[in-house]
Every structure is written in structure tokens, then in C-alpha cells.
VMD Tcl script that draws the C-alpha trace (Angstrom):
set ca {
  {45.73 -10.71 -55.16}
  {45.81 -13.55 -52.89}
  {46.88 -13.44 -49.43}
  {47.42 -16.33 -46.57}
  {45.73 -14.41 -43.98}
  {42.92 -11.42 -44.37}
  {42.17 -9.36 -41.24}
  {39.28 -7.10 -40.73}
  {39.78 -4.48 -38.63}
  {43.17 -2.42 -37.92}
  {41.93 -1.52 -34.04}
  {43.88 -2.41 -30.92}
  {43.39 -6.38 -31.71}
  {44.03 -5.97 -35.44}
  {47.01 -3.96 -35.24}
  {48.62 -6.65 -32.93}
  {47.72 -9.47 -35.18}
  {49.04 -7.85 -38.43}
  {52.33 -7.00 -36.83}
  {52.82 -10.44 -35.05}
  {51.90 -12.49 -38.37}
  {54.14 -10.56 -40.42}
  {57.09 -11.28 -38.17}
  {57.23 -14.28 -40.46}
  {58.14 -12.89 -43.64}
  {56.71 -15.79 -45.43}
  {53.08 -15.18 -44.36}
  {51.29 -12.53 -46.88}
  {48.76 -10.40 -44.62}
  {46.04 -8.02 -45.72}
  {44.63 -5.58 -43.18}
  {41.24 -3.97 -44.17}
  {40.41 -0.72 -42.08}
  {37.05 1.01 -42.31}
  {38.54 3.98 -41.34}
  {41.70 6.33 -42.25}
  {44.50 7.25 -40.68}
  {45.36 8.96 -37.47}
  {46.88 12.07 -38.60}
  {44.41 14.29 -36.45}
  {46.68 15.88 -34.00}
  {44.00 15.32 -31.15}
  {44.48 11.57 -31.71}
  {48.25 12.32 -30.33}
  {47.34 14.80 -27.31}
  {46.27 12.67 -24.33}
  {43.48 14.90 -23.38}
  {41.95 15.17 -26.97}
  {40.20 12.21 -26.17}
  {37.36 14.76 -24.78}
  {36.66 15.96 -28.52}
  {37.68 12.37 -30.03}
  {34.68 10.40 -28.28}
  {32.35 12.88 -30.26}
  {33.74 12.58 -33.69}
  {31.91 11.17 -36.33}
  {34.65 11.01 -38.86}
  {36.98 9.26 -36.54}
  {34.29 7.03 -34.99}
  {31.36 4.54 -35.86}
  {29.14 7.20 -33.63}
  {26.76 4.24 -32.55}
  {23.92 4.55 -29.88}
  {21.98 1.76 -28.41}
  {18.20 1.10 -28.76}
  {16.25 2.77 -25.88}
  {17.52 1.11 -22.46}
  {14.63 0.06 -20.37}
  {17.04 0.03 -17.40}
  {18.43 3.41 -18.19}
  {15.14 5.28 -18.32}
  {14.52 4.34 -21.93}
  {17.30 6.45 -22.88}
  {19.43 5.87 -26.26}
  {23.39 5.68 -24.92}
  {26.00 6.65 -27.46}
  {28.51 3.92 -28.14}
  {31.18 5.72 -29.90}
  {34.16 3.21 -31.37}
  {37.10 4.04 -33.23}
  {36.86 4.19 -36.88}
  {40.70 4.82 -37.89}
  {43.80 3.14 -37.87}
  {44.35 1.93 -34.14}
  {40.51 1.68 -33.69}
  {39.17 2.67 -30.43}
  {42.71 2.42 -28.86}
  {43.35 5.99 -30.70}
  {40.46 7.76 -28.90}
  {40.17 6.20 -25.47}
  {41.15 7.08 -22.01}
  {44.45 5.22 -22.36}
  {43.87 3.37 -19.23}
  {46.24 0.54 -18.58}
  {44.45 -2.01 -16.67}
  {44.93 -5.86 -16.35}
  {41.92 -6.66 -14.58}
  {41.85 -9.25 -11.64}
  {43.40 -12.92 -12.10}
  {39.94 -13.97 -11.61}
  {38.65 -12.71 -14.88}
  {40.72 -14.82 -16.53}
  {40.46 -17.98 -14.35}
  {36.66 -17.65 -14.98}
  {37.19 -18.27 -18.60}
  {39.06 -21.22 -18.17}
  {36.22 -22.46 -15.73}
  {33.61 -22.14 -18.43}
  {35.75 -24.29 -21.11}
  {38.30 -22.01 -22.35}
  {41.02 -23.81 -21.75}
  {44.58 -22.32 -21.92}
  {42.74 -18.56 -21.14}
  {43.24 -18.73 -17.36}
  {45.42 -16.22 -15.58}
  {48.65 -18.23 -15.48}
  {48.74 -18.18 -19.30}
  {47.38 -14.59 -19.98}
  {49.74 -12.92 -17.53}
  {52.61 -13.77 -20.14}
  {50.53 -11.79 -22.91}
  {49.60 -8.72 -20.65}
  {53.44 -8.56 -19.71}
  {54.50 -8.90 -23.34}
  {52.24 -6.01 -24.69}
  {53.95 -3.67 -22.30}
  {56.83 -1.50 -21.31}
  {56.63 -0.27 -17.56}
  {59.76 1.44 -16.79}
  {58.72 1.85 -12.88}
  {58.08 -1.87 -12.58}
  {59.37 -2.58 -8.90}
  {57.64 -6.04 -8.50}
  {59.22 -7.93 -11.38}
  {55.56 -8.82 -12.65}
  {55.17 -6.13 -15.14}
  {56.40 -6.25 -18.59}
  {59.38 -4.07 -19.43}
  {60.39 -4.94 -23.01}
  {57.01 -4.68 -25.31}
  {55.66 -2.45 -27.87}
  {53.15 -0.53 -25.46}
  {54.92 2.23 -23.21}
  {52.76 2.56 -20.03}
  {53.76 5.79 -18.02}
  {52.30 6.84 -14.72}
  {50.88 10.43 -14.43}
  {53.23 13.19 -13.95}
  {52.22 16.57 -12.00}
  {49.45 15.10 -10.03}
  {46.46 17.77 -9.67}
  {46.04 18.84 -6.25}
  {42.52 17.62 -6.32}
  {43.49 14.14 -7.21}
  {45.94 13.88 -4.30}
  {43.07 14.91 -2.06}
  {41.32 11.98 -3.48}
  {43.98 9.63 -2.41}
  {44.05 11.17 0.95}
  {40.34 10.84 1.30}
  {40.49 7.25 0.62}
  {43.04 6.64 3.22}
  {40.87 8.64 5.77}
  {38.35 6.05 4.78}
  {40.61 2.99 5.54}
  {41.32 2.52 1.66}
  {45.04 1.58 1.15}
  {47.19 3.58 -1.55}
  {47.73 0.88 -4.05}
  {51.18 1.83 -6.00}
  {50.64 -0.46 -9.11}
  {47.47 -1.42 -9.84}
  {48.55 -4.33 -12.05}
  {50.92 -5.70 -9.81}
  {49.40 -5.62 -6.35}
  {45.89 -6.60 -4.74}
  {43.73 -4.02 -6.09}
  {41.43 -3.28 -3.17}
  {42.17 0.55 -2.36}
  {43.04 3.63 -4.47}
  {45.38 4.09 -6.91}
  {46.76 6.77 -9.87}
  {45.84 5.46 -13.28}
  {48.34 4.34 -15.62}
  {48.34 5.47 -19.23}
  {49.46 4.31 -22.70}
  {51.63 7.03 -23.13}
  {54.77 7.78 -24.37}
  {56.15 11.03 -23.25}
  {53.53 13.59 -24.50}
  {52.16 11.57 -27.15}
  {49.28 8.87 -26.86}
  {50.50 5.14 -27.44}
  {47.88 3.51 -29.14}
  {48.00 0.00 -30.50}
  {48.62 1.36 -33.99}
  {51.75 3.44 -33.11}
  {52.89 0.60 -30.90}
  {52.37 -2.45 -33.11}
  {51.42 -1.52 -36.57}
  {53.07 1.64 -37.48}
  {56.68 0.13 -37.14}
  {55.58 -3.03 -39.21}
  {53.71 -1.42 -41.74}
  {56.58 -1.24 -44.53}
  {57.10 -4.74 -44.44}
  {56.63 -6.32 -47.93}
  {54.30 -9.07 -46.85}
  {51.90 -6.78 -45.20}
  {49.35 -4.72 -47.14}
  {46.98 -2.12 -45.26}
  {43.94 -0.97 -46.92}
  {42.22 2.08 -45.24}
  {38.54 3.36 -45.94}
  {37.62 0.15 -46.93}
  {34.27 -1.15 -45.42}
  {33.82 -4.73 -45.22}
  {30.44 -5.89 -46.49}
  {30.26 -9.69 -46.38}
  {32.77 -12.67 -46.13}
  {32.95 -14.78 -49.20}
  {32.24 -18.55 -48.82}
  {32.41 -22.09 -50.46}
  {30.13 -24.34 -48.66}
  {31.06 -23.70 -45.23}
  {34.43 -22.31 -45.74}
  {35.29 -18.95 -45.83}
  {37.24 -17.83 -48.88}
  {37.87 -14.01 -48.66}
  {36.36 -10.88 -47.96}
  {34.16 -8.47 -49.79}
  {34.73 -4.49 -49.50}
  {33.78 -1.15 -50.52}
  {36.33 1.46 -51.05}
  {35.68 4.65 -53.11}
  {32.31 3.46 -54.05}
  {33.57 0.38 -55.77}
  {33.44 -3.22 -54.29}
  {36.34 -5.72 -54.24}
  {36.91 -9.06 -53.15}
  {39.91 -10.70 -51.94}
  {40.90 -14.12 -51.11}
  {42.39 -15.59 -48.17}
  {44.33 -18.72 -48.97}
  {44.51 -19.72 -45.26}
  {42.34 -17.73 -43.04}
  {40.14 -14.77 -42.51}
  {40.36 -13.18 -38.87}
  {37.71 -10.72 -37.57}
  {39.01 -8.17 -35.45}
  {36.29 -5.42 -35.99}
  {35.30 -5.50 -32.40}
  {32.36 -6.37 -30.22}
  {29.83 -4.62 -32.29}
  {30.90 -4.79 -35.70}
  {32.26 -8.52 -35.80}
  {29.17 -10.03 -34.90}
  {27.24 -7.47 -37.57}
  {29.68 -8.82 -40.47}
  {29.30 -12.14 -39.26}
  {25.33 -11.83 -39.63}
  {25.59 -9.91 -43.11}
  {27.58 -13.09 -44.13}
  {24.77 -15.68 -43.13}
  {26.49 -16.96 -40.29}
  {24.52 -16.00 -37.00}
  {20.93 -17.21 -35.47}
  {19.02 -18.46 -38.53}
  {15.45 -16.93 -37.34}
  {16.87 -13.67 -37.30}
  {18.81 -13.99 -40.49}
  {15.65 -15.08 -42.14}
  {13.86 -11.98 -41.12}
  {16.35 -9.90 -42.25}
  {16.28 -11.77 -45.88}
  {19.81 -12.96 -45.42}
  {20.44 -16.51 -46.39}
  {21.47 -18.89 -43.99}
  {25.04 -20.27 -44.30}
  {25.55 -21.63 -40.77}
  {23.19 -21.31 -37.96}
  {25.27 -20.00 -35.07}
  {22.64 -18.87 -32.12}
  {25.25 -17.28 -30.16}
  {26.29 -14.75 -32.36}
  {25.53 -11.11 -31.16}
  {24.17 -12.38 -27.74}
  {26.12 -12.02 -24.28}
  {26.75 -8.38 -25.11}
  {27.68 -6.41 -21.88}
  {29.45 -3.23 -20.74}
  {30.63 -1.06 -17.77}
  {27.84 1.13 -17.01}
  {28.86 4.21 -14.98}
  {26.95 6.53 -12.69}
  {28.60 9.48 -10.94}
  {28.64 11.94 -7.90}
  {29.32 15.28 -8.39}
  {30.74 17.93 -6.10}
  {30.97 21.68 -6.48}
  {34.59 22.94 -5.58}
  {34.63 26.04 -3.72}
  {38.54 26.25 -2.85}
  {41.13 25.77 -5.50}
  {40.69 25.18 -8.96}
  {39.43 22.44 -10.91}
  {39.93 21.41 -14.53}
  {36.57 23.43 -15.65}
  {38.54 26.60 -14.96}
  {42.26 25.50 -15.89}
  {40.84 24.41 -19.49}
  {39.88 28.12 -20.44}
  {41.55 31.33 -21.69}
  {44.99 32.18 -20.21}
  {44.89 29.12 -18.01}
  {44.38 26.71 -21.10}
  {47.32 28.84 -23.24}
  {49.84 28.20 -20.15}
  {48.81 24.72 -20.38}
  {49.42 24.04 -23.78}
  {52.88 25.76 -23.27}
  {53.82 23.30 -20.40}
  {52.64 20.43 -22.83}
  {54.77 21.43 -25.81}
  {58.02 22.56 -23.86}
  {57.84 19.88 -21.07}
  {55.28 17.08 -22.38}
  {53.46 17.55 -18.95}
  {50.53 18.81 -17.31}
  {46.49 19.03 -18.11}
  {47.05 17.94 -21.68}
  {48.41 14.60 -20.74}
  {45.26 13.71 -18.70}
  {42.93 10.63 -18.77}
  {39.21 11.00 -18.55}
  {40.17 10.08 -14.88}
  {43.34 10.66 -12.71}
  {42.43 8.54 -9.76}
  {40.77 5.06 -9.23}
  {39.85 2.80 -6.68}
  {38.69 -0.75 -6.02}
  {36.37 -1.84 -3.36}
  {33.55 -4.29 -2.43}
  {29.94 -3.21 -2.40}
  {29.23 -5.70 0.42}
  {31.69 -6.81 3.22}
  {31.69 -10.57 2.87}
  {32.39 -10.66 -0.81}
  {36.13 -12.23 -1.54}
  {37.28 -9.39 -3.69}
  {36.29 -5.76 -5.04}
  {32.99 -5.27 -7.38}
  {33.39 -1.84 -7.83}
  {35.78 0.30 -9.34}
  {36.00 4.31 -9.10}
  {36.93 6.73 -11.50}
  {37.92 10.04 -10.14}
  {38.17 13.54 -12.13}
  {39.45 16.53 -10.85}
  {36.53 17.93 -13.41}
  {32.91 18.05 -13.71}
  {30.87 17.74 -17.03}
  {27.91 19.41 -18.51}
  {24.77 17.47 -17.74}
  {23.42 18.85 -21.11}
  {26.16 18.08 -23.25}
  {28.10 15.22 -22.59}
  {31.57 15.21 -22.80}
  {31.79 19.10 -22.42}
  {33.14 20.47 -19.00}
  {30.62 22.06 -17.04}
  {30.86 25.96 -16.66}
  {31.41 25.94 -12.94}
  {34.29 24.21 -10.94}
  {33.53 20.60 -9.96}
  {34.67 17.30 -9.16}
  {33.64 13.87 -10.18}
  {33.67 10.30 -8.54}
  {32.27 7.95 -10.81}
  {31.61 4.03 -9.96}
  {30.49 0.94 -12.16}
  {29.99 -2.80 -11.58}
  {33.13 -4.61 -12.37}
  {31.27 -7.81 -13.39}
  {28.17 -7.13 -14.39}
  {25.30 -9.71 -14.72}
  {23.06 -7.96 -17.28}
  {23.31 -8.90 -21.07}
  {22.32 -7.56 -24.14}
  {22.61 -8.24 -27.92}
  {23.79 -6.98 -31.04}
  {21.17 -7.79 -34.12}
  {20.78 -6.32 -37.65}
  {18.10 -3.60 -38.21}
  {18.37 -4.59 -42.26}
  {20.63 -6.60 -44.66}
  {22.19 -3.33 -45.70}
  {25.80 -3.24 -44.87}
  {25.93 0.68 -44.28}
  {23.15 0.31 -41.73}
  {23.91 0.59 -37.95}
  {23.40 -2.49 -36.06}
  {20.61 -2.17 -33.36}
  {22.70 -2.36 -30.07}
  {20.69 -3.35 -27.04}
  {23.07 -3.27 -24.01}
  {20.51 -4.37 -21.36}
  {22.04 -1.91 -18.54}
  {20.86 -2.73 -14.85}
  {18.56 -5.59 -15.80}
  {20.35 -7.54 -13.06}
  {19.17 -6.98 -9.36}
  {22.70 -7.65 -8.09}
  {23.66 -4.48 -10.59}
  {21.14 -2.74 -9.37}
  {22.22 -3.01 -5.61}
  {25.77 -2.63 -6.69}
  {25.56 0.58 -8.41}
  {23.47 2.20 -5.82}
  {26.31 0.70 -3.08}
  {28.82 2.39 -5.21}
  {26.91 5.64 -5.34}
  {27.23 6.00 -1.58}
  {30.82 5.12 -1.62}
  {31.62 7.69 -4.07}
  {29.58 10.44 -1.57}
  {31.71 8.82 1.28}
  {34.81 9.66 -0.55}
  {33.71 13.17 -1.65}
  {32.66 13.93 2.12}
  {35.77 12.64 3.53}
  {37.68 15.74 5.06}
  {40.55 15.74 2.41}
  {38.05 16.49 -0.42}
  {35.36 18.24 1.55}
  {38.11 21.13 2.39}
  {37.70 21.81 -1.52}
  {34.14 20.70 -2.27}
  {31.65 21.16 0.30}
  {28.39 20.69 -1.21}
  {26.94 17.79 -3.68}
  {25.82 19.03 -7.08}
  {24.68 15.65 -8.21}
  {22.68 13.83 -7.46}
  {22.23 16.19 -4.60}
  {21.04 15.89 -1.04}
  {17.69 15.40 -1.60}
  {18.44 11.81 -3.38}
  {18.86 9.64 -0.37}
  {16.85 6.19 -0.71}
  {17.96 3.46 -2.53}
  {15.15 3.60 -4.70}
  {16.19 7.32 -5.33}
  {19.91 6.57 -6.08}
  {18.87 3.95 -8.39}
  {16.29 6.16 -10.41}
  {19.25 8.42 -10.48}
  {21.64 6.03 -12.00}
  {18.98 4.87 -14.43}
  {18.51 8.59 -15.70}
  {21.94 9.71 -15.61}
  {24.36 6.80 -16.08}
  {26.41 6.23 -19.34}
  {28.84 3.61 -20.79}
  {32.39 3.49 -19.79}
  {33.04 2.03 -23.73}
  {33.82 -1.24 -22.93}
  {31.49 -3.51 -25.09}
  {32.42 -7.11 -25.21}
  {31.25 -10.91 -25.45}
  {29.11 -11.07 -28.66}
  {30.99 -13.85 -30.21}
  {31.54 -15.60 -26.92}
  {34.58 -18.29 -26.56}
  {33.64 -21.40 -25.25}
  {33.40 -25.49 -25.77}
  {29.57 -25.49 -25.28}
  {27.09 -25.43 -28.02}
  {26.03 -21.71 -27.67}
  {29.48 -20.64 -27.83}
  {30.45 -18.78 -31.07}
  {34.27 -19.34 -31.17}
  {36.52 -22.59 -30.09}
  {39.33 -21.61 -27.29}
  {41.64 -21.63 -30.71}
  {39.30 -19.08 -31.82}
  {37.80 -20.80 -34.61}
  {34.11 -19.89 -35.58}
  {32.40 -23.44 -34.84}
  {31.25 -25.34 -37.84}
  {32.87 -22.54 -40.17}
  {36.36 -23.25 -41.86}
  {38.71 -20.60 -42.68}
  {37.51 -18.11 -39.96}
  {38.57 -17.03 -36.46}
  {37.63 -14.15 -34.23}
  {40.19 -12.38 -32.29}
  {38.86 -9.25 -30.24}
  {36.83 -8.07 -27.30}
  {33.93 -9.92 -28.85}
  {35.21 -13.42 -27.71}
  {35.37 -12.78 -23.95}
  {32.84 -15.08 -22.11}
  {32.81 -12.32 -19.35}
  {33.96 -8.67 -18.83}
  {37.48 -8.22 -17.34}
  {37.05 -6.52 -14.10}
  {38.62 -3.09 -15.28}
  {38.96 -1.42 -18.59}
  {39.43 -3.48 -21.54}
  {42.18 -2.14 -23.59}
  {45.13 -4.44 -22.35}
  {42.81 -7.52 -22.05}
  {41.93 -7.25 -25.79}
  {45.69 -6.62 -26.63}
  {46.55 -9.69 -24.79}
  {43.88 -11.66 -26.65}
  {45.51 -10.78 -29.84}
  {48.91 -11.43 -28.59}
  {47.66 -15.05 -27.61}
  {45.64 -15.42 -31.14}
  {48.83 -14.37 -33.01}
  {50.53 -17.13 -31.59}
  {48.16 -19.67 -31.89}
  {47.48 -18.80 -35.58}
  {51.25 -18.49 -36.45}
  {51.32 -22.21 -34.99}
  {48.70 -23.43 -37.24}
  {50.24 -21.57 -40.47}
  {53.42 -23.15 -39.34}
  {52.10 -26.89 -39.22}
  {50.03 -26.35 -42.68}
  {53.41 -25.11 -44.13}
  {54.96 -28.01 -43.37}
  {52.27 -30.23 -44.60}
}
mol new
graphics top color blue
foreach p $ca { graphics top sphere $p radius 0.5 }
foreach p [lrange $ca 0 end-1] q [lrange $ca 1 end] { graphics top cylinder $p $q radius 0.2 }
display resetview
């Protein structure tokens, strides 16, 4: 059957779009999701992320090409492949980023995307019941919670910040961010609050909304330069659906450009090499890919206990009972409990480094698994990296993985920042409050001291924070892929509304900004549909 709107991808952005657009019962919406349901119990237990990020059943399980800036290693790049997308497997951080992130978008030609506008969409998405500033959202679909039952090592991290003249920031989304803070989570009680659970699940029974899961989009259908629908594979059979008004791509920064290129929309020279007929030469598709790259300092805990011991044997059983009865404890934790924002150089106007503190350490041999000995970790990333990469096709086969090149640490400025960040992590861990619990450094180790040695360590051990963005950049210039109204340039009936449209990455975690993009996109699209209906 025909639909007014077909949305590809039921992740953070797609869930928002489908829920908001179907508030108008006259708009018929089809939502296609390549993955399945979110009924795995680990999806709903906050600490289940540690297992979900390695799941090939619930994720795309991508990896990069050998990265020159990361010692020619392939970096794992898991993305959610289920209802809710990556919001169903992520670390649940609610972080708006800095106002300047959005103002920078407006300054490069994205009219209407500055912080003065985007703040309303950041607020609209959330309910933060402990708001004391009057700046936060208090009536949105996503419940935002503070940590309950802080770990003693996390409390020591906050005290260490104070010892280093880093102030405590009570609400990192309402106050100036420089200092240390506790992470805020997209969590309602004991359960993860994904975009699917917050937005789409309450709307899924609407008669004007149809959701098809396990539907892998193959290519966009076109008549001339206008997109008219989508072809997808489900249970081995190929189906086609028509969109009377628009197709919206919300498949994320890796899969959205892949689908565009498979459809003949992208860099002409690359498409020709892949044997794909060029429908529209759009050089910017797949370019401008960037991400946050994290390097970590690990301390050996000699006093007290870390999560390494607390997630084994009787202690884990006790934690499970506390979680079931009270909805509290270590099973509600995110990958990091504490965070911090600081400047790599004193002359900078605002922070450019973000810290992530965890009262645990992870196996250097098995990523994602806790170490067998007690430890703590302080990681750091450059908030606005200059390094850029790309997404390209490896073949014309829609089932083939895209070729992902992140370009980590290609920029000299990024290299200097990560070294400064590692030194800052060391100062935190060596401050008296944390040295009381962990008085020796396991990684990188005391023998690693010069800038070159620290940079080499970052190249050999660093990894992603799972924030890829930018591959369908929004803008008004010729190299941009979509307009400020999110319409694909020179193509009719097609928009992109996900993290791929960010001209530059937000300075912190990208989930809240992606939801805000989708909220604004839904408003823009609803307005245009209303105008068309009046005609």
C-alpha cells in the first residue's frame, strides 16, 4: 500500500519521527527497521550495555578499515540493530553539549539550528525531575535520572577534582560545564529509557502507523530525480513501498550514506567504480565522518573494592537482589559514573576535553570485559576533533558492510589534545582522594612519560566512544548533502534526519542532540505536509 511518509531506521531519530508525525492521524507513516524487537532483558537492565555492545544479533557489528592514526588497528564500531537502534544499547548518557556546538552549525549556513532554537528541542525531549535551574525539560518523553547510590570510588573522583581546583558541576546540562560532575542517565527507575520506549512504543498502536521489523532497506526507488519509495528485503523476499510525499532516512551516520550510495546518490566517481548507475552526483555523501576517540589511564586499586570484584560471585548475586527489590545499585550503572570537562590549554575560551571516570577497569585483551584484578579508569576524548574520515561502499551488494575510515588522530591539534588529556587523567588519579584507593598506575605505566610516548600509547590502545556523525552534512554550500530543511540537495521527496546531518560533532555524547535533530525535523516535515494538504 501507499504511505504518505516512509521512514528508514527505527533508532533514536526514527523513533522520534514516527511518533511525532503520526500525532496527525491523517498522515500515514511506514517505519522500516532492519533489526527486531527490544525484548532481550539485557536491553532494559542499564548495566547490560557491556554485553550488548558486543552482540552481533542486536547490532551491525561494524569495524573500521585499518586506521593509520590508531596504529593500523581496526576499531570496532557497533551500532544498534533493533527497535530503538543505538539508544537501546548505548551508555544512556544525557548530555546536551555546549551552546557553541549549535551556534557553530548556524555560522556555517544552517539557519535555524543555533542554540537559541535547539534548546527548545533539547528540553522538549526530556523529563528531568530534579531541575533546579528552570532550564531543563520537565514534561518530555525521555526520563532523565541522576545516579542513586554512588560508588565510593566515584565520590573520590569528585573529591579529586576539587583538590585540583575543578569545581563540582551539579547539572552538566544547565550550568557552565568546566569541572567534574556525575553522569545523568536516560533511565526510568530500574529500566533503560530508549528512544523506542520513550517515543515509539506508546504510539505503535496508532492506526496510521505501521512498523515493519527485520526489513533491510536495499535501495531507494526513483522516478527521474524524485524518490518515490523504498525496496527492502524481509524473510528472503523483496518488497517495495511507495511514499506519496516523502522518504526520510534515519538509519544513522554509517547506514544512511550507504543506502544513498546504493541508490545512485553520492560521489559519481565512487559510484561508477562500484558499478552503480549515477542518479545524482552528490560528492559530500559519506564524507565528513568523525567521532570521539578515547584514550584511558588505568589505576590499580589496593584499598576498597572496584566493580571488577563487585560483579562476580556472591557480590553479583547481592547486586542482582538489590536491583530487583530497590531498582538501585551497580546494575543501574553506565559505562562511566563521573565525567569532567576541562581545557587542554589555559588560553582556550571553553573546555575541549571530556573525562569519563569508571570505578572499574577493563581487560586489555578482551574489549568490553572487566579485568580480573581491581582497577579504576579515567578516559579522555577531544570534544571537537578536527580529524575527518569517510564512509564508502565495498561493493554494490546491500548486504556488504560499508568501508568505514574514521581518520582518528590525523590532526596535529587532536594529537596534542589527547596527550594533554592523558596527563590530566593522570593528575586526577594521582590526587590524594583517589591515590588513597589506587596508588599505582597500570596503564600506560610510569615508564611512559614523553609526549611522543603518550601519543603512541593513545594510538595503540584508544577506541571509539560510539559517536559517529557528519556523513550527510547539513548546509547551504555546494559540498553539503542536505539543506537546513534537511532535504537532500537536487533530489525530490527525500530528507535525512539523523546524526549524519551534523556539520560538526557536538562536544559531548550525541544521543540527546540526535533526538533534538529529529524533534526539529518532525516539526519541519509536519509543517510542509500541512502546507501540501492545504494545496
